[in-house]
N, C-alpha and C positions, 0 to 999 in steps of 0.2 A: 155098682150094685144092680141087681136085677130089679125089675119093676115091683115085684112083691116085697122085696127088701126095702125099697124106697117108701112104699105105702106103710109098711110096719114102722120104719124109722120115723116117718112124719107123724104117725099116730102116737108114738111114744114121746116124741118131742112136744106134742100138744099136751099130753098128760103131764109131762115134766113142767111145762109152763104153768099149768093149773096149780100144781104142787108148789111151784116157786111163788106164785101170787099169794097162796095161803101162808107160806113160810115168811114172806116179807111182811105181810100184815101181822102175823103172829109176833115177829121180832119187833116191829114198830110198836104194837100194843104193849109188849112186855118191856119196852125201853132197852132192848138188847141190840148189840152190834153183830152178834153171831148166833147161829143155831147149830145144834148137833143132832144128827139123826142116827140112831142105832141101826145096825144091819138088819136085825129082826123086824124093826118098825118099817123100814123101807121095803123089805121083802113082802111083808104082809100087805102094805099099801099097794104095791105093784102086782099083788096076787101071784107071787113067784115062790118057789121053794129053794131055788138056786139062782145065782146071778153071776155072770162073768164080770170081771173088773172093767171091761169095755163099757158096760152099761152105766157104771158109775161115771166114767169119762163123758158119756152122752149127757148125763144129768148135769155135770159140772158145766159143760158147754152150753146146754140149753138154759141154764140159770145165770149165766155170766152177766147178763144185763141187770139182774137184780142183786146178785151176790158176786161181786167181782173176784173175790178170793175164795178158793176152795182147797181143802186138804182132806186126806183120808188117813186113818190109822189102820194098821193091818194086824191080823193075828199072826204071831210069830211062827206057829206050827204049820199053817196052811198058806200063808201069804195072801189070803183073801182079805178084803177090806173089813174092818170092824165097825168103824164110825165114819160118817161123812160130816165134815165141818164146813159150813158156808158162812161167809162174812162179807160185810159191806166195807170193812176196813182191813188194812194189811195185817197179816198175822205177825206176832213177835217171832223173831228168829228162833227156830228150834222148838217151838211150842208143842208140836205134834211128833217130835222125834223119839222121846223116851216112852217106854210102856207105862201107862198110868190108867187107873180106873177113871170113868167119866167124871165122877164127882171131884176127883183130885185135879183133873184137867180143867174143870170149870173154875176151881179155886186158883189155878195157875193163870188162867185168862184174867180173872178178877185182879190178881196181883199185878198184872200188866195194864190195868185200867180198862179192860174190856168186859162187858157183860155178855155172857154166853148162856143160852137156855137150851135145855134138853127137850126136844119136841116129841110128843106122843101124837102119832098121826091117826086121824079117823079113817074110815074106809073112803074110797074114791067117791062113792055115792053121797056119803055124809059130808065130805069136804065140799063137793060141788053144790050141794043143797045149802050148806052154811054160807058159802061165798055168794050164792045168788041172793039169799036173804039179806046179807050185809050190804051188797051192792044196790039193793032196792030200798034200803033204809029200814027194813023190818027187823033184821037180826043184829046181833053183835057177837064179838069174839068171846 
């Protein structure tokens, strides 16, 4: 990578780790094993209108220390990712293979004994503010 690419990648890795901290706390507070983020939610959080699948791979890699397992579902027409599933526990075999609505997949996870929560993301500014308040003991989730 060129120097500019390295700087960009490190800045994005930092943002991903902040997001991961929020998601892990959200999951813990909700008593969940897994979280799902809709494509639109993630694009809005990252302030992007489009995103290559490689960016999702970066997120998976950057959050591996918090969510060991990660899967995506894809839109059948475009092949772009539709949802990002992050989990502390191993996914049941084939759970993300068939086309389902998010609510149906959440029920499927539940049937396998895993609690999955669909996360709505605040803006980066709101997320960082919220995390700072929580870490200082002033705020809560």
